[in-house]
C-alpha positions in Angstrom: -67.2 -25.7 -150.7 -68.7 -28.5 -152.7 -71.0 -29.6 -149.8 -72.0 -26.0 -149.1 -73.0 -25.4 -152.7 -73.9 -28.9 -153.8 -76.8 -27.9 -156.0 -74.6 -25.4 -157.9 -71.8 -28.0 -158.4 -74.3 -30.7 -159.6 -75.7 -28.2 -162.1 -72.3 -27.0 -163.3 -71.0 -30.5 -163.7 -74.0 -31.6 -165.8 -73.9 -28.5 -167.9 -70.2 -28.6 -168.7 -70.4 -32.1 -170.3 -73.1 -31.1 -172.8 -71.7 -30.8 -176.3 -73.7 -27.6 -177.1 -72.3 -25.9 -174.0 -68.8 -26.9 -174.8 -69.2 -25.5 -178.3 -70.7 -22.2 -177.3 -68.8 -21.6 -174.1 -65.4 -23.2 -175.0 -63.6 -19.8 -174.8 -65.0 -19.1 -171.3 -64.3 -22.7 -170.2 -60.7 -22.5 -171.6 -60.2 -19.1 -169.9 -61.4 -20.4 -166.5 -59.3 -23.6 -166.8 -56.2 -21.6 -167.7 -56.7 -19.2 -164.9 -56.9 -22.1 -162.4 -53.9 -23.8 -163.9 -51.9 -20.6 -164.0 -52.7 -19.9 -160.3 -51.7 -23.4 -159.3 -48.6 -23.2 -161.4 -47.5 -20.0 -159.7 -48.0 -21.6 -156.3 -46.0 -24.7 -157.3 -43.2 -22.4 -158.5 -43.1 -20.8 -155.1 -42.7 -24.1 -153.5 -39.8 -25.1 -155.8 -41.6 -27.9 -157.6 -39.4 -29.4 -160.4 -42.4 -29.4 -162.8 -44.8 -26.7 -161.6 -47.1 -26.8 -164.6 -47.4 -30.5 -164.6 -48.1 -30.5 -160.9 -50.8 -27.9 -161.4 -52.4 -30.0 -164.2 -52.3 -33.1 -162.0 -53.7 -31.4 -158.9 -56.5 -29.7 -160.9 -57.4 -33.1 -162.5 -57.4 -34.8 -159.1 -59.6 -32.2 -157.5 -62.0 -32.3 -160.5 -62.2 -36.1 -160.2 -62.8 -36.1 -156.5 -65.6 -33.7 -156.9 -67.2 -35.7 -159.7 -66.9 -39.0 -157.7 -68.5 -37.4 -154.7 -71.3 -35.9 -156.7 -72.0 -39.3 -158.1 -72.2 -41.0 -154.7 -72.1 -38.5 -151.8 -73.1 -41.0 -149.1 -70.3 -43.6 -150.0 -67.5 -41.5 -151.3 -64.9 -40.6 -148.6 -64.7 -36.8 -149.4 -63.2 -35.8 -146.0 -60.6 -38.5 -146.2 -59.6 -37.4 -149.8 -59.5 -33.8 -148.7 -57.2 -34.7 -145.8 -55.0 -36.8 -148.0 -54.5 -34.0 -150.5 -53.8 -31.5 -147.7 -51.3 -33.9 -146.2 -49.6 -34.6 -149.6 -49.3 -31.0 -150.7 -48.5 -29.5 -147.3 -45.5 -31.8 -146.9 -44.2 -31.1 -150.4 -44.7 -34.7 -151.7 -44.8 -33.8 -155.3 
């Protein structure tokens, strides 16, 4: 998805770190983050994770960081390898 809509993700990443945007859109940003974390938490609960909310927070942070690192250096960052590692880790219940 990040490759398909690279221009959008570059724009969204730049915008979200601006102080003025954080001030004026904090409620929307908080809502969106909570929606994602809640959805992930629900999925981790279904898998029987011992700490589903903490796992959700961790996965969300990792995905966010992977995206940022790729956007900073798309030619050198191993996006496909990171994607495959995350799929392998979470499809085998290694959490």
